Structures are given as structure tokens and as C-alpha cells.
C-alpha positions in Angstrom: -0.2 0.0 -0.4 1.3 3.4 -0.8 2.7 5.9 2.3 -0.2 8.6 2.6 1.5 11.8 2.7 0.2 14.8 4.8 0.1 18.3 3.0 2.9 19.2 5.6 5.6 16.6 4.7 5.5 18.0 0.5 5.5 21.1 2.4 8.6 20.1 4.4 10.4 18.5 0.9 9.7 21.6 -0.8 10.3 24.2 1.5 7.3 25.6 0.8 3.7 26.3 3.3 1.2 23.9 3.2 -1.0 26.8 1.6 1.5 26.9 -1.2 0.6 22.7 -1.6 -2.8 23.2 -1.4 -2.6 25.6 -3.9 -0.6 23.8 -5.9 -3.3 21.4 -5.9 -5.9 23.6 -6.9 -3.7 24.8 -9.6 -3.0 22.0 -11.6 0.8 21.6 -10.5 0.2 18.6 -8.6 -2.2 15.7 -10.2 -5.5 15.0 -8.9 -5.5 14.5 -5.2 -7.8 11.9 -4.0 -9.7 12.2 -0.2 -10.2 10.6 2.6 -13.6 9.5 3.8 -13.2 12.4 6.7 -12.6 14.6 3.5 -8.9 14.7 4.2 -6.9 14.5 0.7 -4.2 12.0 0.2 -1.2 12.8 -0.9 1.4 10.5 -1.8 4.5 9.6 -3.6 3.3 10.3 -7.6 2.9 14.1 -5.6 5.9 14.2 -4.0 7.4 13.8 -7.2 5.8 16.5 -8.8 6.0 18.7 -6.5 9.7 18.3 -7.0 9.5 18.6 -10.2 7.6 21.8 -10.5 10.2 23.7 -8.1 13.2 22.6 -9.6 11.3 23.8 -12.9 10.7 26.4 -11.5 14.1 27.1 -11.3 15.2 27.2 -14.9 12.1 28.0 -16.8 10.5 30.3 -14.6 6.4 29.7 -12.7 4.4 30.5 -14.7 6.3 28.4 -17.6 6.8 25.5 -14.9 3.0 25.6 -14.5 2.1 25.8 -18.2 4.3 21.9 -18.7 2.9 20.3 -15.8 -0.2 20.9 -16.1 -0.1 20.2 -19.8 1.5 16.4 -18.2 -1.3 15.6 -16.2 -3.8 17.1 -19.1 -1.9 13.9 -20.6 -1.0 16.7 -23.6 3.6 15.1 -23.5 3.5 16.9 -26.6 2.3 20.7 -25.3 4.7 19.8 -22.2 7.9 19.4 -24.0 6.9 21.9 -26.9 6.8 23.9 -24.0 10.4 23.1 -22.4 12.0 23.6 -26.1 10.3 27.1 -26.1 12.1 28.0 -23.4 15.3 26.1 -24.5 15.4 27.7 -27.2 14.4 32.0 -25.7 17.8 31.3 -23.5 19.6 30.5 -26.7 18.6 33.8 -28.3 19.6 35.9 -25.4 23.1 34.1 -25.4 23.4 34.7 -29.4 22.2 38.2 -28.3 24.2 38.7 -25.7 27.6 37.3 -27.5 27.0 40.0 -30.5 27.1 42.7 -28.1 30.4 41.5 -27.1 31.7 41.5 -30.6 30.6 44.8 -31.4 31.8 46.1 -28.3 35.5 44.5 -29.2 35.2 45.7 -32.6 35.2 48.9 -32.0 37.7 48.3 -29.4 40.0 47.8 -31.7 38.8 51.0 -34.2 41.6 54.0 -34.0 39.1 57.3 -33.2 39.9 60.8 -32.5 38.5 62.2 -29.9 34.6 63.2 -28.9 33.4 67.3 -29.0 33.9 68.6 -25.8 30.2 70.0 -26.4 27.3 69.9 -28.6 27.5 70.3 -32.3 25.6 70.8 -34.9 24.9 68.0 -37.4 27.4 69.4 -40.0 30.1 69.0 -37.0 28.5 65.4 -35.6 28.9 63.4 -39.5 32.9 65.6 -39.3 33.3 63.4 -36.7 31.4 60.2 -38.0 33.2 60.4 -41.5 29.8 59.9 -42.5 27.5 61.9 -44.6 24.8 64.3 -42.9 22.3 61.8 -44.8 23.2 58.9 -42.5 21.8 60.7 -39.3 19.4 61.9 -40.2 18.7 57.8 -41.1 19.9 56.2 -38.3 17.7 59.1 -36.0 14.2 57.9 -38.6 15.0 54.6 -38.0 15.1 55.0 -34.0 19.0 54.8 -33.6 19.7 58.6 -32.3 17.8 61.2 -30.6 19.9 64.4 -31.0 18.3 67.0 -29.5 16.7 70.5 -31.3 18.1 74.2 -30.7 15.4 75.8 -29.3 15.6 79.3 -31.6 16.8 77.6 -34.4 14.8 74.0 -34.5 18.4 72.3 -35.8 19.4 69.3 -34.2 22.0 69.7 -32.2 24.7 66.3 -31.3 25.8 66.0 -27.3 29.1 64.2 -27.2 27.1 61.1 -26.4 25.2 61.1 -29.5 27.6 61.4 -31.4 29.5 57.9 -29.6 26.6 56.7 -30.5 26.9 57.3 -34.3 30.0 56.4 -34.2 29.6 52.7 -33.1 26.8 52.6 -35.5 28.8 53.5 -38.5 31.2 50.8 -37.4 28.3 48.4 -37.1 27.3 48.7 -40.2 30.9 48.1 -41.8 30.6 45.4 -39.5 27.2 44.2 -41.7 25.1 44.6 -38.5 21.5 44.6 -39.1 19.7 47.9 -37.9 17.9 45.6 -34.6 20.6 44.6 -33.3 23.0 48.0 -33.6 19.8 49.0 -31.3 19.9 46.1 -28.9 23.8 47.4 -28.6 23.1 50.8 -28.4 19.8 49.8 -25.4 22.9 48.3 -23.3 25.5 50.4 -24.3 22.9 53.3 -22.5 22.1 51.3 -19.4 26.1 50.4 -18.7 26.2 54.3 -18.7 30.5 53.4 -20.5 32.2 50.4 -22.4 33.8 48.4 -19.6 30.6 49.1 -17.4 28.4 47.1 -20.3 31.2 45.0 -20.1 30.9 44.2 -16.9 27.0 43.7 -17.3 27.6 40.4 -20.3 30.1 39.1 -18.0 27.8 38.9 -15.5 24.9 37.6 -17.5 26.6 35.2 -19.4 27.3 34.1 -15.3 23.1 34.0 -15.1 22.6 31.9 -18.5 24.9 29.5 -18.0 23.2 28.9 -13.9 20.0 29.3 -15.8 20.7 27.4 -18.1 21.8 24.6 -16.1 18.7 25.2 -13.3 16.9 23.4 -17.2 19.1 21.4 -16.9 17.9 19.5 -13.9 13.9 20.9 -14.2 13.9 18.6 -17.5 15.5 15.7 -15.6 12.8 15.4 -12.3 10.0 16.5 -15.4 12.3 13.4 -17.1 12.0 11.0 -14.3 9.0 12.4 -13.3 7.1 10.9 -16.7 8.7 8.1 -17.0 7.6 6.7 -13.0 4.5 8.5 -12.3 2.8 8.7 -15.8 
């Protein structure tokens, strides 16, 4: 006869509250729970395995996707569960690719010999001269949402800050390296958030570590799911 487990037994295994155990059961994260004649929930080893699988999946895939995976399994829709797992891996792979592109772009720029940036705001002609492109290129990049020069209140002419010129120089170099505009936009967004190239390199390194940790957690979650599906479904 299968050993009966109480909510508190499952809670201790997973390090959660007994109310969370009940919530997981009601949400379909755990398989259906039979009740005793007196109305108490009668959990068993299958519920314990499902709980551990969900908690492992949650660490790697996040709570929403982990819940969707477990509900699909309990609806006997294994193809959907595996599709959700694959989609999680694919999304993480895209993050890794984008991060690699940002790092490569930074290093490509670092290898370039570039003149000093202007010390103050400059008009579009001077900005184009600093970057080594035509003014039409700066206008095109502005239209594409890559540059955001301010306008002189008196004349309405564009004024490029040193940071604008830096960004324009980066766009020019990346375009020469055949980067697409969406890829360039991602690099610029990361650089603006980080504040400097060195800060962005540090952020990239931290993010690479986080991606590796998440990939490892995904692997652990998939292992628990494999065990649960093979032994209890």
C-alpha cells in the first residue's frame, strides 16, 4: 500500500508552506488528489515527485512556464509539455546569441582608432565630420530610432551631444561590420543602460554567468520532469 503523505510532509520536502501545497494541487501543478472518508487530502509519492519536478522546473523556466508544463503533463498532453520546454531553451539561446553579438560589437569598436569626442554639443554637420559620414546618414539613423539628437529651441536645428556622437560612431562601425539595425539598437540600449563600455563589459560577463546558471537549472528541471513522466505517468 502506498504511503500516505500529509500536506506538511510535502511542504517540508519543498521548503514551502502547506497552503502553497494546496494551491499547487488546485492549480493542476500536482495530479488530482484523492480524499479520505473524512474529507482530508491524501497525497502520495506521485504528488511528492510532481512537486519536486515543478520546483526544479520553476528555477529554470520560471513559475508560469513551469506551471504550464506540469498542467500539460497532467492533461496527458506530453507533446505540449515538451514544446514548452523546447521554447524555453530556444528563448535562452536567443539571449545568448544577442549577448554574444553585443560583446563582439564592443570589441570590434575597441580595436578601431578613433579621434576624441567633441567637448560640447555640435550641429549635425560637425557631428557627421567627427563620425566620418554624411549628414544624411545621421538623419537616417535618427529616423530608425537609433539616435535622439535634441533640437535648438531658437533655430530648430539638431544638436548632437558627445554621447550622441559616440553612438553615431558606434553605429557607423557596426554598419561597416554588416550589423543589422535591430542588432545595433540592442547594443546601443545596453550601452546606454550600462553607462560606459567597461560597465557594459562587466554587465555582459554577469549576464553570461546568469545564463549559464539558468541553463543548468533548466537541465535539472528537465531531469526531474523525465523522472516524473517515466515513473508516474
